[in-house]
BALOBA-1460 file (C-alpha; in Angstrom, 3 decimals):
// residues 148
<rec num="1" residu="m" x="0.001" y="-0.001" z="-0.001"/>
<rec num="2" residu="l" x="2.883" y="2.366" z="0.813"/>
<rec num="3" residu="a" x="4.503" y="1.556" z="-2.519"/>
<rec num="4" residu="s" x="1.349" y="2.439" z="-4.453"/>
<rec num="5" residu="a" x="0.967" y="5.717" z="-2.518"/>
<rec num="6" residu="l" x="4.586" y="6.646" z="-3.287"/>
<rec num="7" residu="s" x="4.264" y="5.778" z="-6.954"/>
<rec num="8" residu="a" x="1.100" y="7.912" z="-7.165"/>
<rec num="9" residu="a" x="2.867" y="10.838" z="-5.470"/>
<rec num="10" residu="c" x="5.916" y="10.564" z="-7.753"/>
<rec num="11" residu="r" x="4.023" y="10.606" z="-11.030"/>
<rec num="12" residu="p" x="5.147" y="13.382" z="-13.342"/>
<rec num="13" residu="i" x="2.663" y="16.105" z="-14.243"/>
<rec num="14" residu="i" x="1.427" y="15.357" z="-17.714"/>
<rec num="15" residu="r" x="-0.035" y="18.207" z="-19.702"/>
<rec num="16" residu="p" x="-3.133" y="16.897" z="-21.416"/>
<rec num="17" residu="n" x="-3.754" y="17.354" z="-25.127"/>
<rec num="18" residu="l" x="-0.334" y="18.244" z="-26.496"/>
<rec num="19" residu="d" x="-2.024" y="19.770" z="-29.538"/>
<rec num="20" residu="g" x="-3.324" y="22.504" z="-27.223"/>
<rec num="21" residu="r" x="-6.684" y="23.680" z="-26.005"/>
<rec num="22" residu="q" x="-8.670" y="26.389" z="-27.716"/>
<rec num="23" residu="i" x="-9.500" y="29.311" z="-25.430"/>
<rec num="24" residu="v" x="-10.822" y="32.846" z="-25.834"/>
<rec num="25" residu="i" x="-9.267" y="35.802" z="-24.020"/>
<rec num="26" residu="r" x="-11.300" y="39.016" z="-23.719"/>
<rec num="27" residu="a" x="-9.208" y="42.019" z="-22.752"/>
<rec num="28" residu="d" x="-8.918" y="45.681" z="-23.720"/>
<rec num="29" residu="g" x="-11.969" y="45.528" z="-25.981"/>
<rec num="30" residu="q" x="-10.518" y="42.661" z="-28.015"/>
<rec num="31" residu="e" x="-11.296" y="38.969" z="-28.290"/>
<rec num="32" residu="i" x="-8.223" y="36.788" z="-28.795"/>
<rec num="33" residu="r" x="-8.625" y="33.173" z="-29.883"/>
<rec num="34" residu="h" x="-5.617" y="31.258" z="-28.592"/>
<rec num="35" residu="t" x="-4.349" y="27.676" z="-28.564"/>
<rec num="36" residu="t" x="-2.465" y="26.787" z="-25.397"/>
<rec num="37" residu="n" x="-0.904" y="23.969" z="-23.419"/>
<rec num="38" residu="a" x="-0.762" y="26.140" z="-20.299"/>
<rec num="39" residu="l" x="-1.992" y="24.564" z="-17.074"/>
<rec num="40" residu="t" x="-3.381" y="27.720" z="-15.444"/>
<rec num="41" residu="v" x="-5.115" y="30.912" z="-16.512"/>
<rec num="42" residu="r" x="-2.021" y="32.866" z="-15.388"/>
<rec num="43" residu="e" x="0.214" y="30.811" z="-17.721"/>
<rec num="44" residu="a" x="-2.225" y="31.140" z="-20.633"/>
<rec num="45" residu="l" x="-2.343" y="34.933" z="-20.294"/>
<rec num="46" residu="a" x="1.458" y="35.149" z="-20.126"/>
<rec num="47" residu="e" x="1.746" y="32.904" z="-23.167"/>
<rec num="48" residu="a" x="-0.663" y="35.188" z="-25.082"/>
<rec num="49" residu="d" x="1.267" y="38.310" z="-23.963"/>
<rec num="50" residu="v" x="-1.709" y="39.715" z="-22.048"/>
<rec num="51" residu="a" x="-0.404" y="41.689" z="-19.067"/>
<rec num="52" residu="v" x="-2.444" y="41.796" z="-15.867"/>
<rec num="53" residu="g" x="-2.037" y="44.911" z="-13.700"/>
<rec num="54" residu="a" x="-2.015" y="44.853" z="-9.905"/>
<rec num="55" residu="d" x="-5.587" y="46.234" z="-9.710"/>
<rec num="56" residu="d" x="-7.008" y="44.269" z="-12.652"/>
<rec num="57" residu="r" x="-9.461" y="41.412" z="-12.116"/>
<rec num="58" residu="v" x="-9.408" y="38.133" z="-14.023"/>
<rec num="59" residu="q" x="-12.348" y="35.749" z="-14.476"/>
<rec num="60" residu="p" x="-11.851" y="32.894" z="-13.779"/>
<rec num="61" residu="d" x="-9.097" y="33.375" z="-11.175"/>
<rec num="62" residu="l" x="-5.444" y="33.149" z="-12.248"/>
<rec num="63" residu="w" x="-4.873" y="29.799" z="-10.485"/>
<rec num="64" residu="v" x="-7.775" y="27.991" z="-12.243"/>
<rec num="65" residu="e" x="-6.867" y="25.153" z="-14.587"/>
<rec num="66" residu="v" x="-7.341" y="25.930" z="-18.281"/>
<rec num="67" residu="q" x="-10.170" y="23.969" z="-19.954"/>
<rec num="68" residu="e" x="-10.990" y="23.462" z="-23.616"/>
<rec num="69" residu="g" x="-13.318" y="26.227" z="-24.852"/>
<rec num="70" residu="m" x="-12.730" y="28.393" z="-21.765"/>
<rec num="71" residu="t" x="-13.283" y="32.145" z="-21.957"/>
<rec num="72" residu="i" x="-10.907" y="34.250" z="-19.856"/>
<rec num="73" residu="r" x="-11.880" y="37.848" z="-19.148"/>
<rec num="74" residu="v" x="-9.395" y="40.502" z="-18.015"/>
<rec num="75" residu="i" x="-11.191" y="43.452" z="-16.421"/>
<rec num="76" residu="r" x="-9.058" y="46.586" z="-16.327"/>
<rec num="77" residu="v" x="-9.553" y="48.386" z="-13.025"/>
<rec num="78" residu="q" x="-8.572" y="52.028" z="-12.588"/>
<rec num="79" residu="e" x="-9.025" y="54.493" z="-9.740"/>
<rec num="80" residu="e" x="-9.220" y="58.248" z="-10.019"/>
<rec num="81" residu="t" x="-9.643" y="61.030" z="-7.466"/>
<rec num="82" residu="i" x="-11.701" y="64.062" z="-8.463"/>
<rec num="83" residu="v" x="-12.613" y="67.310" z="-6.716"/>
<rec num="84" residu="e" x="-15.910" y="69.053" z="-7.437"/>
<rec num="85" residu="r" x="-17.467" y="72.253" z="-6.115"/>
<rec num="86" residu="e" x="-21.088" y="72.004" z="-5.119"/>
<rec num="87" residu="v" x="-23.634" y="74.632" z="-4.080"/>
<rec num="88" residu="l" x="-24.534" y="74.731" z="-0.415"/>
<rec num="89" residu="p" x="-28.082" y="76.199" z="-0.550"/>
<rec num="90" residu="y" x="-29.023" y="78.893" z="1.908"/>
<rec num="91" residu="r" x="-31.574" y="78.172" z="4.605"/>
<rec num="92" residu="e" x="-34.763" y="80.097" z="5.208"/>
<rec num="93" residu="q" x="-35.559" y="81.206" z="8.715"/>
<rec num="94" residu="t" x="-39.096" y="82.281" z="9.549"/>
<rec num="95" residu="i" x="-39.656" y="84.641" z="12.466"/>
<rec num="96" residu="k" x="-43.238" y="85.258" z="13.593"/>
<rec num="97" residu="s" x="-44.120" y="88.851" z="14.361"/>
<rec num="98" residu="e" x="-47.310" y="90.269" z="15.783"/>
<rec num="99" residu="a" x="-46.489" y="93.515" z="13.969"/>
<rec num="100" residu="l" x="-47.439" y="91.908" z="10.619"/>
<rec num="101" residu="a" x="-50.914" y="90.905" z="9.466"/>
<rec num="102" residu="v" x="-51.685" y="87.184" z="9.251"/>
<rec num="103" residu="g" x="-50.171" y="85.721" z="6.049"/>
<rec num="104" residu="e" x="-47.980" y="88.783" z="5.446"/>
<rec num="105" residu="t" x="-44.196" y="88.334" z="5.235"/>
<rec num="106" residu="r" x="-41.303" y="90.761" z="5.094"/>
<rec num="107" residu="l" x="-37.736" y="90.036" z="3.977"/>
<rec num="108" residu="l" x="-35.340" y="90.964" z="6.756"/>
<rec num="109" residu="q" x="-32.147" y="89.464" z="5.333"/>
<rec num="110" residu="a" x="-31.432" y="87.930" z="1.914"/>
<rec num="111" residu="g" x="-29.784" y="84.507" z="2.036"/>
<rec num="112" residu="q" x="-26.677" y="83.579" z="0.082"/>
<rec num="113" residu="n" x="-25.598" y="80.154" z="-1.171"/>
<rec num="114" residu="g" x="-22.294" y="78.775" z="0.007"/>
<rec num="115" residu="q" x="-19.886" y="76.375" z="-1.677"/>
<rec num="116" residu="v" x="-18.452" y="73.065" z="-0.598"/>
<rec num="117" residu="e" x="-15.466" y="71.298" z="-2.172"/>
<rec num="118" residu="v" x="-16.141" y="67.556" z="-2.382"/>
<rec num="119" residu="t" x="-13.438" y="64.949" z="-3.068"/>
<rec num="120" residu="y" x="-14.472" y="61.562" z="-4.515"/>
<rec num="121" residu="r" x="-12.591" y="58.357" z="-5.336"/>
<rec num="122" residu="l" x="-13.949" y="56.835" z="-8.553"/>
<rec num="123" residu="q" x="-13.395" y="53.247" z="-9.618"/>
<rec num="124" residu="f" x="-13.667" y="52.189" z="-13.250"/>
<rec num="125" residu="e" x="-13.871" y="48.707" z="-14.736"/>
<rec num="126" residu="d" x="-13.080" y="48.569" z="-18.444"/>
<rec num="127" residu="g" x="-13.602" y="52.333" z="-18.610"/>
<rec num="128" residu="v" x="-17.059" y="52.308" z="-16.978"/>
<rec num="129" residu="e" x="-17.549" y="53.961" z="-13.572"/>
<rec num="130" residu="v" x="-18.659" y="51.287" z="-11.070"/>
<rec num="131" residu="s" x="-18.274" y="53.115" z="-7.770"/>
<rec num="132" residu="r" x="-17.907" y="56.584" z="-6.299"/>
<rec num="133" residu="s" x="-16.783" y="57.025" z="-2.683"/>
<rec num="134" residu="l" x="-16.857" y="60.283" z="-0.753"/>
<rec num="135" residu="l" x="-13.414" y="61.019" z="0.688"/>
<rec num="136" residu="r" x="-13.972" y="64.466" z="2.205"/>
<rec num="137" residu="q" x="-16.012" y="67.667" z="2.150"/>
<rec num="138" residu="v" x="-14.613" y="71.122" z="2.871"/>
<rec num="139" residu="v" x="-16.812" y="74.225" z="3.112"/>
<rec num="140" residu="v" x="-15.142" y="76.856" z="0.932"/>
<rec num="141" residu="q" x="-17.773" y="79.562" z="1.396"/>
<rec num="142" residu="e" x="-20.289" y="79.557" z="4.234"/>
<rec num="143" residu="r" x="-23.964" y="80.037" z="3.388"/>
<rec num="144" residu="s" x="-26.027" y="82.711" z="5.057"/>
<rec num="145" residu="t" x="-29.591" y="82.366" z="6.275"/>
<rec num="146" residu="r" x="-32.483" y="84.179" z="4.618"/>
<rec num="147" residu="s" x="-34.995" y="85.703" z="6.986"/>
<rec num="148" residu="p" x="-38.353" y="86.585" z="5.393"/>
Protein backbone atom coordinates (compact mmCIF):
# COMPACT_ATOMS: atom_id res chain seq x y z
CA UNK A 1 0.00 0.00 0.00
CA UNK A 2 2.88 2.36 0.81
CA UNK A 3 4.50 1.56 -2.52
CA UNK A 4 1.35 2.44 -4.45
CA UNK A 5 0.97 5.72 -2.52
CA UNK A 6 4.59 6.64 -3.29
CA UNK A 7 4.26 5.78 -6.96
CA UNK A 8 1.10 7.92 -7.17
CA UNK A 9 2.87 10.83 -5.47
CA UNK A 10 5.92 10.56 -7.75
CA UNK A 11 4.03 10.60 -11.03
CA UNK A 12 5.14 13.38 -13.34
CA UNK A 13 2.66 16.11 -14.24
CA UNK A 14 1.43 15.36 -17.71
CA UNK A 15 -0.04 18.20 -19.70
CA UNK A 16 -3.13 16.89 -21.42
CA UNK A 17 -3.75 17.35 -25.13
CA UNK A 18 -0.34 18.24 -26.50
CA UNK A 19 -2.03 19.77 -29.54
CA UNK A 20 -3.32 22.50 -27.22
CA UNK A 21 -6.68 23.68 -26.01
CA UNK A 22 -8.67 26.39 -27.71
CA UNK A 23 -9.50 29.31 -25.43
CA UNK A 24 -10.82 32.85 -25.83
CA UNK A 25 -9.27 35.80 -24.02
CA UNK A 26 -11.30 39.01 -23.72
CA UNK A 27 -9.20 42.02 -22.75
CA UNK A 28 -8.92 45.68 -23.72
CA UNK A 29 -11.97 45.53 -25.98
CA UNK A 30 -10.52 42.66 -28.02
CA UNK A 31 -11.30 38.97 -28.29
CA UNK A 32 -8.22 36.79 -28.79
CA UNK A 33 -8.62 33.17 -29.88
CA UNK A 34 -5.62 31.26 -28.59
CA UNK A 35 -4.35 27.67 -28.56
CA UNK A 36 -2.46 26.79 -25.39
CA UNK A 37 -0.90 23.97 -23.42
CA UNK A 38 -0.76 26.14 -20.30
CA UNK A 39 -2.00 24.56 -17.08
CA UNK A 40 -3.38 27.72 -15.44
CA UNK A 41 -5.12 30.91 -16.51
CA UNK A 42 -2.02 32.87 -15.39
CA UNK A 43 0.21 30.81 -17.72
CA UNK A 44 -2.22 31.14 -20.63
CA UNK A 45 -2.35 34.93 -20.29
CA UNK A 46 1.46 35.15 -20.12
CA UNK A 47 1.75 32.90 -23.17
CA UNK A 48 -0.67 35.19 -25.08
CA UNK A 49 1.27 38.31 -23.96
CA UNK A 50 -1.71 39.71 -22.05
CA UNK A 51 -0.41 41.69 -19.07
CA UNK A 52 -2.44 41.80 -15.87
CA UNK A 53 -2.03 44.91 -13.70
CA UNK A 54 -2.02 44.85 -9.91
CA UNK A 55 -5.59 46.23 -9.71
CA UNK A 56 -7.01 44.27 -12.65
CA UNK A 57 -9.46 41.41 -12.12
CA UNK A 58 -9.41 38.13 -14.02
CA UNK A 59 -12.35 35.75 -14.47
CA UNK A 60 -11.85 32.89 -13.78
CA UNK A 61 -9.10 33.37 -11.18
CA UNK A 62 -5.45 33.15 -12.25
CA UNK A 63 -4.87 29.80 -10.49
CA UNK A 64 -7.78 27.99 -12.24
CA UNK A 65 -6.87 25.15 -14.59
CA UNK A 66 -7.34 25.93 -18.28
CA UNK A 67 -10.17 23.97 -19.95
CA UNK A 68 -10.99 23.46 -23.61
CA UNK A 69 -13.32 26.23 -24.85
CA UNK A 70 -12.73 28.39 -21.76
CA UNK A 71 -13.28 32.15 -21.96
CA UNK A 72 -10.91 34.25 -19.86
CA UNK A 73 -11.88 37.85 -19.15
CA UNK A 74 -9.40 40.50 -18.01
CA UNK A 75 -11.19 43.45 -16.42
CA UNK A 76 -9.06 46.59 -16.33
CA UNK A 77 -9.55 48.39 -13.02
CA UNK A 78 -8.57 52.03 -12.59
CA UNK A 79 -9.02 54.49 -9.74
CA UNK A 80 -9.22 58.25 -10.02
CA UNK A 81 -9.64 61.03 -7.47
CA UNK A 82 -11.70 64.06 -8.46
CA UNK A 83 -12.61 67.31 -6.72
CA UNK A 84 -15.91 69.05 -7.44
CA UNK A 85 -17.47 72.25 -6.12
CA UNK A 86 -21.09 72.00 -5.12
CA UNK A 87 -23.63 74.63 -4.08
CA UNK A 88 -24.53 74.73 -0.42
CA UNK A 89 -28.08 76.20 -0.55
CA UNK A 90 -29.02 78.90 1.91
CA UNK A 91 -31.58 78.18 4.60
CA UNK A 92 -34.77 80.10 5.20
CA UNK A 93 -35.56 81.20 8.71
CA UNK A 94 -39.10 82.28 9.55
CA UNK A 95 -39.65 84.64 12.47
CA UNK A 96 -43.24 85.26 13.59
CA UNK A 97 -44.12 88.85 14.36
CA UNK A 98 -47.31 90.27 15.79
CA UNK A 99 -46.49 93.52 13.97
CA UNK A 100 -47.44 91.91 10.62
CA UNK A 101 -50.92 90.90 9.47
CA UNK A 102 -51.69 87.18 9.25
CA UNK A 103 -50.17 85.72 6.05
CA UNK A 104 -47.98 88.78 5.45
CA UNK A 105 -44.20 88.34 5.23
CA UNK A 106 -41.30 90.76 5.09
CA UNK A 107 -37.74 90.03 3.98
CA UNK A 108 -35.34 90.97 6.76
CA UNK A 109 -32.15 89.46 5.34
CA UNK A 110 -31.43 87.93 1.92
CA UNK A 111 -29.78 84.50 2.04
CA UNK A 112 -26.68 83.58 0.08
CA UNK A 113 -25.60 80.15 -1.17
CA UNK A 114 -22.29 78.78 0.01
CA UNK A 115 -19.88 76.38 -1.68
CA UNK A 116 -18.45 73.06 -0.60
CA UNK A 117 -15.47 71.30 -2.17
CA UNK A 118 -16.14 67.56 -2.38
CA UNK A 119 -13.44 64.95 -3.07
CA UNK A 120 -14.47 61.56 -4.51
CA UNK A 121 -12.59 58.36 -5.33
CA UNK A 122 -13.95 56.84 -8.55
CA UNK A 123 -13.39 53.25 -9.62
CA UNK A 124 -13.67 52.19 -13.25
CA UNK A 125 -13.87 48.71 -14.74
CA UNK A 126 -13.08 48.57 -18.45
CA UNK A 127 -13.60 52.33 -18.61
CA UNK A 128 -17.06 52.31 -16.97
CA UNK A 129 -17.55 53.96 -13.57
CA UNK A 130 -18.66 51.29 -11.07
CA UNK A 131 -18.28 53.12 -7.77
CA UNK A 132 -17.91 56.59 -6.30
CA UNK A 133 -16.78 57.03 -2.69
CA UNK A 134 -16.86 60.28 -0.75
CA UNK A 135 -13.41 61.02 0.69
CA UNK A 136 -13.97 64.47 2.21
CA UNK A 137 -16.01 67.67 2.15
CA UNK A 138 -14.61 71.12 2.87
CA UNK A 139 -16.81 74.23 3.11
CA UNK A 140 -15.14 76.86 0.93
CA UNK A 141 -17.77 79.56 1.40
CA UNK A 142 -20.29 79.56 4.24
CA UNK A 143 -23.96 80.04 3.39
CA UNK A 144 -26.03 82.71 5.06
CA UNK A 145 -29.59 82.37 6.28
CA UNK A 146 -32.48 84.18 4.62
CA UNK A 147 -34.99 85.70 6.99
CA UNK A 148 -38.35 86.58 5.39
